[in-house]
PQR file with spaces between the fields and no chain letter, atoms N, CA, C, O and H, PARSE charges and radii, in Angstrom:
ATOM       1  N    MET     1       0.887   11.528   13.377 -0.4000 1.5000
ATOM       2  CA   MET     1       0.941   10.334   12.574 -0.0000 2.0000
ATOM       3  C    MET     1       2.346    9.732   12.702  0.5500 1.7000
ATOM       4  O    MET     1       3.346   10.439   12.579 -0.5500 1.4000
ATOM       5  N    PHE     2       2.405    8.436   12.946 -0.4000 1.5000
ATOM       6  CA   PHE     2       3.682    7.752   13.066 -0.0000 2.0000
ATOM       7  C    PHE     2       3.720    6.573   12.098  0.5500 1.7000
ATOM       8  O    PHE     2       2.683    6.092   11.643 -0.5500 1.4000
ATOM       9  H    PHE     2       1.592    7.862   13.046  0.4000 1.0000
ATOM      10  N    ASN     3       4.907    6.129   11.800 -0.4000 1.5000
ATOM      11  CA   ASN     3       5.057    4.998   10.882 -0.0000 2.0000
ATOM      12  C    ASN     3       4.651    3.713   11.582  0.5500 1.7000
ATOM      13  O    ASN     3       5.135    3.417   12.674 -0.5500 1.4000
ATOM      14  H    ASN     3       5.750    6.520   12.169  0.4000 1.0000
ATOM      15  N    ASN     4       3.768    2.954   10.961 -0.4000 1.5000
ATOM      16  CA   ASN     4       3.365    1.672   11.519 -0.0000 2.0000
ATOM      17  C    ASN     4       3.473    0.550   10.489  0.5500 1.7000
ATOM      18  O    ASN     4       2.951   -0.544   10.704 -0.5500 1.4000
ATOM      19  H    ASN     4       3.374    3.195   10.073  0.4000 1.0000
ATOM      20  N    VAL     5       4.142    0.816    9.383 -0.4000 1.5000
ATOM      21  CA   VAL     5       4.326   -0.179    8.326 -0.0000 2.0000
ATOM      22  C    VAL     5       5.815   -0.492    8.231  0.5500 1.7000
ATOM      23  O    VAL     5       6.625    0.394    7.955 -0.5500 1.4000
ATOM      24  H    VAL     5       4.566    1.705    9.208  0.4000 1.0000
ATOM      25  N    GLY     6       6.174   -1.756    8.462 -0.4000 1.5000
ATOM      26  CA   GLY     6       7.567   -2.180    8.419 -0.0000 2.0000
ATOM      27  C    GLY     6       8.099   -2.295    7.005  0.5500 1.7000
ATOM      28  O    GLY     6       7.346   -2.191    6.036 -0.5500 1.4000
ATOM      29  H    GLY     6       5.516   -2.475    8.686  0.4000 1.0000
ATOM      30  N    ARG     7       9.395   -2.508    6.893 -0.4000 1.5000
ATOM      31  CA   ARG     7      10.063   -2.554    5.591 -0.0000 2.0000
ATOM      32  C    ARG     7       9.533   -3.704    4.724  0.5500 1.7000
ATOM      33  O    ARG     7       9.250   -3.503    3.543 -0.5500 1.4000
ATOM      34  H    ARG     7      10.006   -2.593    7.680  0.4000 1.0000
ATOM      35  N    PHE     8       9.395   -4.908    5.300 -0.4000 1.5000
ATOM      36  CA   PHE     8       8.878   -6.045    4.537 -0.0000 2.0000
ATOM      37  C    PHE     8       7.453   -5.762    4.072  0.5500 1.7000
ATOM      38  O    PHE     8       7.093   -6.077    2.937 -0.5500 1.4000
ATOM      39  H    PHE     8       9.625   -5.071    6.259  0.4000 1.0000
ATOM      40  N    ASP     9       6.654   -5.175    4.938 -0.4000 1.5000
ATOM      41  CA   ASP     9       5.273   -4.826    4.599 -0.0000 2.0000
ATOM      42  C    ASP     9       5.243   -3.801    3.467  0.5500 1.7000
ATOM      43  O    ASP     9       4.385   -3.877    2.587 -0.5500 1.4000
ATOM      44  H    ASP     9       6.946   -4.920    5.860  0.4000 1.0000
ATOM      45  N    GLN    10       6.167   -2.850    3.481 -0.4000 1.5000
ATOM      46  CA   GLN    10       6.236   -1.858    2.413 -0.0000 2.0000
ATOM      47  C    GLN    10       6.564   -2.519    1.072  0.5500 1.7000
ATOM      48  O    GLN    10       5.989   -2.164    0.044 -0.5500 1.4000
ATOM      49  H    GLN    10       6.864   -2.788    4.195  0.4000 1.0000
ATOM      50  N    ILE    11       7.482   -3.472    1.090 -0.4000 1.5000
ATOM      51  CA   ILE    11       7.858   -4.163   -0.148 -0.0000 2.0000
ATOM      52  C    ILE    11       6.678   -4.954   -0.694  0.5500 1.7000
ATOM      53  O    ILE    11       6.412   -4.931   -1.895 -0.5500 1.4000
ATOM      54  H    ILE    11       7.950   -3.760    1.925  0.4000 1.0000
ATOM      55  N    VAL    12       5.968   -5.658    0.191 -0.4000 1.5000
ATOM      56  CA   VAL    12       4.804   -6.436   -0.233 -0.0000 2.0000
ATOM      57  C    VAL    12       3.733   -5.516   -0.800  0.5500 1.7000
ATOM      58  O    VAL    12       3.110   -5.839   -1.811 -0.5500 1.4000
ATOM      59  H    VAL    12       6.185   -5.677    1.168  0.4000 1.0000
ATOM      60  N    ARG    13       3.515   -4.374   -0.159 -0.4000 1.5000
ATOM      61  CA   ARG    13       2.512   -3.415   -0.641 -0.0000 2.0000
ATOM      62  C    ARG    13       2.886   -2.868   -2.019  0.5500 1.7000
ATOM      63  O    ARG    13       2.022   -2.725   -2.884 -0.5500 1.4000
ATOM      64  H    ARG    13       4.021   -4.112    0.662  0.4000 1.0000
ATOM      65  N    LEU    14       4.161   -2.564   -2.225 -0.4000 1.5000
ATOM      66  CA   LEU    14       4.586   -2.053   -3.529 -0.0000 2.0000
ATOM      67  C    LEU    14       4.441   -3.110   -4.620  0.5500 1.7000
ATOM      68  O    LEU    14       4.006   -2.801   -5.730 -0.5500 1.4000
ATOM      69  H    LEU    14       4.863   -2.681   -1.522  0.4000 1.0000
ATOM      70  N    LEU    15       4.802   -4.350   -4.311 -0.4000 1.5000
ATOM      71  CA   LEU    15       4.642   -5.420   -5.299 -0.0000 2.0000
ATOM      72  C    LEU    15       3.172   -5.654   -5.625  0.5500 1.7000
ATOM      73  O    LEU    15       2.809   -5.823   -6.789 -0.5500 1.4000
ATOM      74  H    LEU    15       5.155   -4.601   -3.410  0.4000 1.0000
ATOM      75  N    LEU    16       2.329   -5.664   -4.602 -0.4000 1.5000
ATOM      76  CA   LEU    16       0.898   -5.848   -4.823 -0.0000 2.0000
ATOM      77  C    LEU    16       0.310   -4.672   -5.602  0.5500 1.7000
ATOM      78  O    LEU    16      -0.569   -4.860   -6.442 -0.5500 1.4000
ATOM      79  H    LEU    16       2.623   -5.527   -3.656  0.4000 1.0000
ATOM      80  N    ALA    17       0.794   -3.462   -5.324 -0.4000 1.5000
ATOM      81  CA   ALA    17       0.330   -2.287   -6.065 -0.0000 2.0000
ATOM      82  C    ALA    17       0.691   -2.406   -7.541  0.5500 1.7000
ATOM      83  O    ALA    17      -0.106   -2.040   -8.405 -0.5500 1.4000
ATOM      84  H    ALA    17       1.509   -3.309   -4.642  0.4000 1.0000
ATOM      85  N    GLN    18       1.883   -2.912   -7.837 -0.4000 1.5000
ATOM      86  CA   GLN    18       2.281   -3.095   -9.234 -0.0000 2.0000
ATOM      87  C    GLN    18       1.402   -4.122   -9.930  0.5500 1.7000
ATOM      88  O    GLN    18       1.016   -3.935  -11.084 -0.5500 1.4000
ATOM      89  H    GLN    18       2.530   -3.210   -7.136  0.4000 1.0000
ATOM      90  N    VAL    19       1.085   -5.209   -9.230 -0.4000 1.5000
ATOM      91  CA   VAL    19       0.222   -6.241   -9.812 -0.0000 2.0000
ATOM      92  C    VAL    19      -1.168   -5.677  -10.085  0.5500 1.7000
ATOM      93  O    VAL    19      -1.736   -5.909  -11.153 -0.5500 1.4000
ATOM      94  H    VAL    19       1.399   -5.361   -8.292  0.4000 1.0000
ATOM      95  N    LEU    20      -1.719   -4.933   -9.118 -0.4000 1.5000
ATOM      96  CA   LEU    20      -3.055   -4.356   -9.296 -0.0000 2.0000
ATOM      97  C    LEU    20      -3.066   -3.310  -10.404  0.5500 1.7000
ATOM      98  O    LEU    20      -4.019   -3.232  -11.178 -0.5500 1.4000
ATOM      99  H    LEU    20      -1.258   -4.745   -8.251  0.4000 1.0000
ATOM     100  N    LEU    21      -2.017   -2.511  -10.480 -0.4000 1.5000
ATOM     101  CA   LEU    21      -1.938   -1.502  -11.536 -0.0000 2.0000
ATOM     102  C    LEU    21      -1.856   -2.167  -12.907  0.5500 1.7000
ATOM     103  O    LEU    21      -2.525   -1.735  -13.846 -0.5500 1.4000
ATOM     104  H    LEU    21      -1.243   -2.574   -9.850  0.4000 1.0000
ATOM     105  N    TYR    22      -1.048   -3.205  -13.025 -0.4000 1.5000
ATOM     106  CA   TYR    22      -0.952   -3.932  -14.289 -0.0000 2.0000
ATOM     107  C    TYR    22      -2.296   -4.560  -14.650  0.5500 1.7000
ATOM     108  O    TYR    22      -2.724   -4.503  -15.803 -0.5500 1.4000
ATOM     109  H    TYR    22      -0.505   -3.556  -12.262  0.4000 1.0000
ATOM     110  N    ALA    23      -2.960   -5.160  -13.658 -0.4000 1.5000
ATOM     111  CA   ALA    23      -4.272   -5.769  -13.912 -0.0000 2.0000
ATOM     112  C    ALA    23      -5.282   -4.703  -14.325  0.5500 1.7000
ATOM     113  O    ALA    23      -6.099   -4.932  -15.216 -0.5500 1.4000
ATOM     114  H    ALA    23      -2.613   -5.207  -12.722  0.4000 1.0000
ATOM     115  N    GLY    24      -5.226   -3.540  -13.681 -0.4000 1.5000
ATOM     116  CA   GLY    24      -6.142   -2.462  -14.027 -0.0000 2.0000
ATOM     117  C    GLY    24      -5.905   -1.911  -15.415  0.5500 1.7000
ATOM     118  O    GLY    24      -6.849   -1.550  -16.117 -0.5500 1.4000
ATOM     119  H    GLY    24      -4.562   -3.354  -12.957  0.4000 1.0000
ATOM     120  N    LEU    25      -4.647   -1.846  -15.811 -0.4000 1.5000
ATOM     121  CA   LEU    25      -4.336   -1.315  -17.137 -0.0000 2.0000
ATOM     122  C    LEU    25      -4.608   -2.322  -18.242  0.5500 1.7000
ATOM     123  O    LEU    25      -4.812   -1.936  -19.393 -0.5500 1.4000
ATOM     124  H    LEU    25      -3.880   -2.139  -15.241  0.4000 1.0000
ATOM     125  N    SER    26      -4.612   -3.601  -17.910 -0.4000 1.5000
ATOM     126  CA   SER    26      -4.841   -4.612  -18.942 -0.0000 2.0000
ATOM     127  C    SER    26      -6.310   -4.990  -19.087  0.5500 1.7000
ATOM     128  O    SER    26      -6.665   -5.737  -19.999 -0.5500 1.4000
ATOM     129  H    SER    26      -4.446   -3.915  -16.976  0.4000 1.0000
ATOM     130  N    VAL    27      -7.170   -4.487  -18.205 -0.4000 1.5000
ATOM     131  CA   VAL    27      -8.611   -4.765  -18.292 -0.0000 2.0000
ATOM     132  C    VAL    27      -9.273   -3.560  -18.948  0.5500 1.7000
ATOM     133  O    VAL    27      -9.237   -2.456  -18.403 -0.5500 1.4000
ATOM     134  H    VAL    27      -6.882   -3.880  -17.465  0.4000 1.0000
ATOM     135  N    TYR    28      -9.875   -3.767  -20.109 -0.4000 1.5000
ATOM     136  CA   TYR    28     -10.485   -2.658  -20.837 -0.0000 2.0000
ATOM     137  C    TYR    28     -12.003   -2.729  -20.880  0.5500 1.7000
ATOM     138  O    TYR    28     -12.637   -1.738  -21.243 -0.5500 1.4000
ATOM     139  H    TYR    28      -9.904   -4.663  -20.551  0.4000 1.0000
ATOM     140  N    GLN    29     -12.612   -3.849  -20.529 -0.4000 1.5000
ATOM     141  CA   GLN    29     -14.049   -4.021  -20.689 -0.0000 2.0000
ATOM     142  C    GLN    29     -14.853   -3.260  -19.630  0.5500 1.7000
ATOM     143  O    GLN    29     -15.791   -2.538  -19.965 -0.5500 1.4000
ATOM     144  H    GLN    29     -12.097   -4.654  -20.234  0.4000 1.0000
ATOM     145  N    ASP    30     -14.499   -3.416  -18.397 -0.4000 1.5000
ATOM     146  CA   ASP    30     -15.294   -2.850  -17.305 -0.0000 2.0000
ATOM     147  C    ASP    30     -14.539   -1.683  -16.681  0.5500 1.7000
ATOM     148  O    ASP    30     -13.566   -1.889  -15.956 -0.5500 1.4000
ATOM     149  H    ASP    30     -13.737   -4.003  -18.125  0.4000 1.0000
ATOM     150  N    THR    31     -14.979   -0.467  -16.956 -0.4000 1.5000
ATOM     151  CA   THR    31     -14.255    0.699  -16.459 -0.0000 2.0000
ATOM     152  C    THR    31     -14.332    0.818  -14.943  0.5500 1.7000
ATOM     153  O    THR    31     -13.417    1.357  -14.321 -0.5500 1.4000
ATOM     154  H    THR    31     -15.769   -0.300  -17.546  0.4000 1.0000
ATOM     155  N    GLY    32     -15.409    0.326  -14.341 -0.4000 1.5000
ATOM     156  CA   GLY    32     -15.512    0.356  -12.882 -0.0000 2.0000
ATOM     157  C    GLY    32     -14.439   -0.494  -12.235  0.5500 1.7000
ATOM     158  O    GLY    32     -13.861   -0.110  -11.218 -0.5500 1.4000
ATOM     159  H    GLY    32     -16.153   -0.112  -14.846  0.4000 1.0000
ATOM     160  N    LEU    33     -14.174   -1.637  -12.816 -0.4000 1.5000
ATOM     161  CA   LEU    33     -13.124   -2.520  -12.309 -0.0000 2.0000
ATOM     162  C    LEU    33     -11.754   -1.885  -12.492  0.5500 1.7000
ATOM     163  O    LEU    33     -10.899   -1.973  -11.610 -0.5500 1.4000
ATOM     164  H    LEU    33     -14.644   -1.950  -13.642  0.4000 1.0000
ATOM     165  N    VAL    34     -11.549   -1.252  -13.628 -0.4000 1.5000
ATOM     166  CA   VAL    34     -10.272   -0.585  -13.893 -0.0000 2.0000
ATOM     167  C    VAL    34     -10.022    0.504  -12.859  0.5500 1.7000
ATOM     168  O    VAL    34      -8.932    0.588  -12.294 -0.5500 1.4000
ATOM     169  H    VAL    34     -12.244   -1.181  -14.344  0.4000 1.0000
ATOM     170  N    VAL    35     -11.020    1.330  -12.611 -0.4000 1.5000
ATOM     171  CA   VAL    35     -10.879    2.419  -11.643 -0.0000 2.0000
ATOM     172  C    VAL    35     -10.643    1.854  -10.247  0.5500 1.7000
ATOM     173  O    VAL    35      -9.796    2.360   -9.510 -0.5500 1.4000
ATOM     174  H    VAL    35     -11.906    1.262  -13.070  0.4000 1.0000
ATOM     175  N    GLY    36     -11.377    0.820   -9.880 -0.4000 1.5000
ATOM     176  CA   GLY    36     -11.214    0.212   -8.562 -0.0000 2.0000
ATOM     177  C    GLY    36      -9.823   -0.365   -8.357  0.5500 1.7000
ATOM     178  O    GLY    36      -9.216   -0.166   -7.305 -0.5500 1.4000
ATOM     179  H    GLY    36     -12.064    0.409  -10.479  0.4000 1.0000
ATOM     180  N    LEU    37      -9.317   -1.075   -9.350 -0.4000 1.5000
ATOM     181  CA   LEU    37      -7.972   -1.644   -9.246 -0.0000 2.0000
ATOM     182  C    LEU    37      -6.911   -0.553   -9.186  0.5500 1.7000
ATOM     183  O    LEU    37      -5.946   -0.665   -8.429 -0.5500 1.4000
ATOM     184  H    LEU    37      -9.811   -1.237  -10.205  0.4000 1.0000
ATOM     185  N    ASP    38      -7.083    0.494   -9.976 -0.4000 1.5000
ATOM     186  CA   ASP    38      -6.109    1.586   -9.976 -0.0000 2.0000
ATOM     187  C    ASP    38      -6.125    2.360   -8.662  0.5500 1.7000
ATOM     188  O    ASP    38      -5.071    2.767   -8.173 -0.5500 1.4000
ATOM     189  H    ASP    38      -7.867    0.584  -10.590  0.4000 1.0000
ATOM     190  N    ILE    39      -7.299    2.565   -8.090 -0.4000 1.5000
ATOM     191  CA   ILE    39      -7.389    3.248   -6.793 -0.0000 2.0000
ATOM     192  C    ILE    39      -6.750    2.396   -5.705  0.5500 1.7000
ATOM     193  O    ILE    39      -6.010    2.913   -4.868 -0.5500 1.4000
ATOM     194  H    ILE    39      -8.155    2.234   -8.487  0.4000 1.0000
ATOM     195  N    ALA    40      -7.029    1.095   -5.708 -0.4000 1.5000
ATOM     196  CA   ALA    40      -6.419    0.200   -4.722 -0.0000 2.0000
ATOM     197  C    ALA    40      -4.898    0.208   -4.857  0.5500 1.7000
ATOM     198  O    ALA    40      -4.184    0.229   -3.854 -0.5500 1.4000
ATOM     199  H    ALA    40      -7.631    0.675   -6.387  0.4000 1.0000
ATOM     200  N    ALA    41      -4.403    0.192   -6.090 -0.4000 1.5000
ATOM     201  CA   ALA    41      -2.957    0.228   -6.320 -0.0000 2.0000
ATOM     202  C    ALA    41      -2.360    1.534   -5.812  0.5500 1.7000
ATOM     203  O    ALA    41      -1.293    1.534   -5.198 -0.5500 1.4000
ATOM     204  H    ALA    41      -4.983    0.175   -6.904  0.4000 1.0000
ATOM     205  N    ALA    42      -3.044    2.643   -6.064 -0.4000 1.5000
ATOM     206  CA   ALA    42      -2.546    3.942   -5.611 -0.0000 2.0000
ATOM     207  C    ALA    42      -2.517    4.026   -4.088  0.5500 1.7000
ATOM     208  O    ALA    42      -1.560    4.547   -3.516 -0.5500 1.4000
ATOM     209  H    ALA    42      -3.911    2.642   -6.562  0.4000 1.0000
ATOM     210  N    LEU    43      -3.553    3.519   -3.429 -0.4000 1.5000
ATOM     211  CA   LEU    43      -3.588    3.545   -1.964 -0.0000 2.0000
ATOM     212  C    LEU    43      -2.485    2.678   -1.364  0.5500 1.7000
ATOM     213  O    LEU    43      -1.845    3.076   -0.390 -0.5500 1.4000
ATOM     214  H    LEU    43      -4.331    3.096   -3.894  0.4000 1.0000
ATOM     215  N    LEU    44      -2.261    1.506   -1.934 -0.4000 1.5000
ATOM     216  CA   LEU    44      -1.194    0.640   -1.436 -0.0000 2.0000
ATOM     217  C    LEU    44       0.178    1.283   -1.636  0.5500 1.7000
ATOM     218  O    LEU    44       1.016    1.262   -0.734 -0.5500 1.4000
ATOM     219  H    LEU    44      -2.780    1.183   -2.725  0.4000 1.0000
ATOM     220  N    ALA    45       0.401    1.849   -2.813 -0.4000 1.5000
ATOM     221  CA   ALA    45       1.688    2.485   -3.087 -0.0000 2.0000
ATOM     222  C    ALA    45       1.902    3.699   -2.181  0.5500 1.7000
ATOM     223  O    ALA    45       3.010    3.927   -1.697 -0.5500 1.4000
ATOM     224  H    ALA    45      -0.280    1.866   -3.545  0.4000 1.0000
ATOM     225  N    PHE    46       0.849    4.472   -1.955 -0.4000 1.5000
ATOM     226  CA   PHE    46       0.959    5.651   -1.095 -0.0000 2.0000
ATOM     227  C    PHE    46       1.262    5.251    0.340  0.5500 1.7000
ATOM     228  O    PHE    46       2.135    5.841    0.975 -0.5500 1.4000
ATOM     229  H    PHE    46      -0.052    4.287   -2.348  0.4000 1.0000
ATOM     230  N    SER    47       0.547    4.248    0.861 -0.4000 1.5000
ATOM     231  CA   SER    47       0.796    3.831    2.244 -0.0000 2.0000
ATOM     232  C    SER    47       2.187    3.218    2.387  0.5500 1.7000
ATOM     233  O    SER    47       2.811    3.355    3.439 -0.5500 1.4000
ATOM     234  H    SER    47      -0.162    3.768    0.345  0.4000 1.0000
ATOM     235  N    ALA    48       2.683    2.546    1.351 -0.4000 1.5000
ATOM     236  CA   ALA    48       4.045    2.012    1.400 -0.0000 2.0000
ATOM     237  C    ALA    48       5.067    3.146    1.374  0.5500 1.7000
ATOM     238  O    ALA    48       6.083    3.085    2.066 -0.5500 1.4000
ATOM     239  H    ALA    48       2.176    2.434    0.496  0.4000 1.0000
ATOM     240  N    ALA    49       4.801    4.167    0.584 -0.4000 1.5000
ATOM     241  CA   ALA    49       5.747    5.277    0.453 -0.0000 2.0000
ATOM     242  C    ALA    49       5.862    6.087    1.739  0.5500 1.7000
ATOM     243  O    ALA    49       6.961    6.490    2.119 -0.5500 1.4000
ATOM     244  H    ALA    49       3.976    4.216    0.021  0.4000 1.0000
ATOM     245  N    ILE    50       4.733    6.330    2.416 -0.4000 1.5000
ATOM     246  CA   ILE    50       4.790    7.145    3.629 -0.0000 2.0000
ATOM     247  C    ILE    50       4.980    6.307    4.885  0.5500 1.7000
ATOM     248  O    ILE    50       5.289    6.850    5.946 -0.5500 1.4000
ATOM     249  H    ILE    50       3.840    6.002    2.107  0.4000 1.0000
ATOM     250  N    GLY    51       4.799    4.978    4.784 -0.4000 1.5000
ATOM     251  CA   GLY    51       5.022    4.103    5.932 -0.0000 2.0000
ATOM     252  C    GLY    51       3.917    4.134    6.960  0.5500 1.7000
ATOM     253  O    GLY    51       4.139    3.774    8.116 -0.5500 1.4000
ATOM     254  H    GLY    51       4.548    4.536    3.922  0.4000 1.0000
ATOM     255  N    PHE    52       2.730    4.556    6.565 -0.4000 1.5000
ATOM     256  CA   PHE    52       1.606    4.638    7.497 -0.0000 2.0000
ATOM     257  C    PHE    52       0.383    4.008    6.865  0.5500 1.7000
ATOM     258  O    PHE    52       0.106    4.214    5.683 -0.5500 1.4000
ATOM     259  H    PHE    52       2.550    4.849    5.626  0.4000 1.0000
ATOM     260  N    CYS    53      -0.354    3.235    7.662 -0.4000 1.5000
ATOM     261  CA   CYS    53      -1.598    2.622    7.211 -0.0000 2.0000
ATOM     262  C    CYS    53      -2.690    2.967    8.218  0.5500 1.7000
ATOM     263  O    CYS    53      -2.573    2.649    9.401 -0.5500 1.4000
ATOM     264  H    CYS    53      -0.129    3.068    8.622  0.4000 1.0000
ATOM     265  N    GLY    54      -3.742    3.613    7.749 -0.4000 1.5000
ATOM     266  CA   GLY    54      -4.843    4.003    8.619 -0.0000 2.0000
ATOM     267  C    GLY    54      -5.597    2.812    9.184  0.5500 1.7000
ATOM     268  O    GLY    54      -6.060    2.855   10.324 -0.5500 1.4000
ATOM     269  H    GLY    54      -3.837    3.871    6.788  0.4000 1.0000
ATOM     270  N    ILE    55      -5.725    1.750    8.398 -0.4000 1.5000
ATOM     271  CA   ILE    55      -6.415    0.552    8.885 -0.0000 2.0000
ATOM     272  C    ILE    55      -5.598   -0.098    9.991  0.5500 1.7000
ATOM     273  O    ILE    55      -6.158   -0.562   10.984 -0.5500 1.4000
ATOM     274  H    ILE    55      -5.349    1.716    7.472  0.4000 1.0000
ATOM     275  N    TYR    56      -4.270   -0.136    9.828 -0.4000 1.5000
ATOM     276  CA   TYR    56      -3.422   -0.660   10.896 -0.0000 2.0000
ATOM     277  C    TYR    56      -3.594    0.177   12.163  0.5500 1.7000
ATOM     278  O    TYR    56      -3.610   -0.362   13.270 -0.5500 1.4000
ATOM     279  H    TYR    56      -3.815    0.241    9.021  0.4000 1.0000
ATOM     280  N    ARG    57      -3.722    1.476   12.001 -0.4000 1.5000
ATOM     281  CA   ARG    57      -3.894    2.372   13.154 -0.0000 2.0000
ATOM     282  C    ARG    57      -5.193    2.054   13.885  0.5500 1.7000
ATOM     283  O    ARG    57      -5.217    1.995   15.115 -0.5500 1.4000
ATOM     284  H    ARG    57      -3.710    1.913   11.102  0.4000 1.0000
ATOM     285  N    LEU    58      -6.284    1.846   13.126 -0.4000 1.5000
ATOM     286  CA   LEU    58      -7.568    1.522   13.746 -0.0000 2.0000
ATOM     287  C    LEU    58      -7.534    0.183   14.466  0.5500 1.7000
ATOM     288  O    LEU    58      -8.160    0.022   15.514 -0.5500 1.4000
ATOM     289  H    LEU    58      -6.264    1.894   12.127  0.4000 1.0000
ATOM     290  N    LEU    59      -6.800   -0.781   13.906 -0.4000 1.5000
ATOM     291  CA   LEU    59      -6.722   -2.116   14.495 -0.0000 2.0000
ATOM     292  C    LEU    59      -5.550   -2.269   15.464  0.5500 1.7000
ATOM     293  O    LEU    59      -5.326   -3.352   16.004 -0.5500 1.4000
ATOM     294  H    LEU    59      -6.291   -0.650   13.055  0.4000 1.0000
ATOM     295  N    ASN    60      -4.808   -1.189   15.682 -0.4000 1.5000
ATOM     296  CA   ASN    60      -3.666   -1.170   16.598 -0.0000 2.0000
ATOM     297  C    ASN    60      -2.608   -2.208   16.193  0.5500 1.7000
ATOM     298  O    ASN    60      -2.091   -2.943   17.034 -0.5500 1.4000
ATOM     299  H    ASN    60      -4.991   -0.309   15.244  0.4000 1.0000
ATOM     300  N    ILE    61      -2.298   -2.250   14.891 -0.4000 1.5000
ATOM     301  CA   ILE    61      -1.280   -3.147   14.357 -0.0000 2.0000
ATOM     302  C    ILE    61      -0.058   -2.309   13.998  0.5500 1.7000
ATOM     303  O    ILE    61      -0.182   -1.231   13.416 -0.5500 1.4000
ATOM     304  H    ILE    61      -2.717   -1.653   14.209  0.4000 1.0000
ATOM     305  N    ASN    62       1.118   -2.814   14.349 -0.4000 1.5000
ATOM     306  CA   ASN    62       2.359   -2.130   14.020 -0.0000 2.0000
ATOM     307  C    ASN    62       3.358   -3.172   13.531  0.5500 1.7000
ATOM     308  O    ASN    62       3.826   -3.992   14.321 -0.5500 1.4000
ATOM     309  H    ASN    62       1.219   -3.689   14.822  0.4000 1.0000
ATOM     310  N    THR    63       3.694   -3.152   12.240 -0.4000 1.5000
ATOM     311  CA   THR    63       4.648   -4.110   11.692 -0.0000 2.0000
ATOM     312  C    THR    63       6.052   -3.526   11.620  0.5500 1.7000
ATOM     313  O    THR    63       6.973   -4.185   11.137 -0.5500 1.4000
ATOM     314  H    THR    63       3.314   -2.486   11.598  0.4000 1.0000
ATOM     315  N    ARG    64       6.221   -2.323   12.087 -0.4000 1.5000
ATOM     316  CA   ARG    64       7.523   -1.666   12.064 -0.0000 2.0000
ATOM     317  C    ARG    64       8.283   -2.029   13.334  0.5500 1.7000
ATOM     318  O    ARG    64       7.796   -1.776   14.436 -0.5500 1.4000
ATOM     319  H    ARG    64       5.473   -1.788   12.479  0.4000 1.0000
ATOM     320  N    PRO    65       9.470   -2.618   13.198 -0.5600 1.5000
ATOM     321  CA   PRO    65      10.254   -2.938   14.390  0.2800 2.0000
ATOM     322  C    PRO    65      10.656   -1.669   15.131  0.5500 1.7000
ATOM     323  O    PRO    65      10.808   -0.616   14.511 -0.5500 1.4000
ATOM     324  N    PRO    66      10.830   -1.753   16.441 -0.5600 1.5000
ATOM     325  CA   PRO    66      11.154   -0.548   17.214  0.2800 2.0000
ATOM     326  C    PRO    66      12.503    0.068   16.850  0.5500 1.7000
ATOM     327  O    PRO    66      12.708    1.256   17.096 -0.5500 1.4000
ATOM     328  N    HIS    67      13.427   -0.696   16.274 -0.4000 1.5000
ATOM     329  CA   HIS    67      14.741   -0.152   15.949 -0.0000 2.0000
ATOM     330  C    HIS    67      14.799    0.473   14.565  0.5500 1.7000
ATOM     331  O    HIS    67      15.829    1.032   14.191 -0.5500 1.4000
ATOM     332  H    HIS    67      13.260   -1.662   16.074  0.4000 1.0000
ATOM     333  N    ASP    68      13.713    0.392   13.790 -0.4000 1.5000
ATOM     334  CA   ASP    68      13.688    1.043   12.477 -0.0000 2.0000
ATOM     335  C    ASP    68      13.692    2.554   12.646  0.5500 1.7000
ATOM     336  O    ASP    68      13.020    3.101   13.520 -0.5500 1.4000
ATOM     337  H    ASP    68      12.875   -0.062   14.094  0.4000 1.0000
ATOM     338  N    HIS    69      14.444    3.201   11.811 -0.4000 1.5000
ATOM     339  CA   HIS    69      14.441    4.657   11.811 -0.0000 2.0000
ATOM     340  C    HIS    69      13.529    5.143   10.700  0.5500 1.7000
ATOM     341  O    HIS    69      13.431    4.492    9.659 -0.5500 1.4000
ATOM     342  H    HIS    69      14.990    2.757   11.101  0.4000 1.0000
ATOM     343  N    PRO    70      12.856    6.275   10.894 -0.5600 1.5000
ATOM     344  CA   PRO    70      11.986    6.781    9.827  0.2800 2.0000
ATOM     345  C    PRO    70      12.807    7.126    8.590  0.5500 1.7000
ATOM     346  O    PRO    70      13.965    7.529    8.700 -0.5500 1.4000
ATOM     347  N    PRO    71      12.203    6.967    7.411 -0.5600 1.5000
ATOM     348  CA   PRO    71      12.945    7.285    6.182  0.2800 2.0000
ATOM     349  C    PRO    71      13.298    8.753    6.111  0.5500 1.7000
ATOM     350  O    PRO    71      12.567    9.608    6.611 -0.5500 1.4000
ATOM     351  N    VAL    72      14.423    9.037    5.486 -0.4000 1.5000
ATOM     352  CA   VAL    72      14.899   10.418    5.374 -0.0000 2.0000
ATOM     353  C    VAL    72      14.353   11.038    4.128  0.5500 1.7000
ATOM     354  O    VAL    72      14.634   12.203    3.844 -0.5500 1.4000
ATOM     355  H    VAL    72      15.017    8.342    5.080  0.4000 1.0000
């Protein structure tokens, strides 16, 4: 497994994960929607944290510049 998510992409994923998590926590009526939003937020945050996206791998997309070093 190699990093295929660039720094800007990681920031966007983390911001989107925060928005989805907030939306999931503020919706109390439909528990299915809450769970779905929270799972989506967790997946985005996880892929941003590790720098790898499985969907990008399947589609052969790499947003990480070649000069980026892996996080320590």
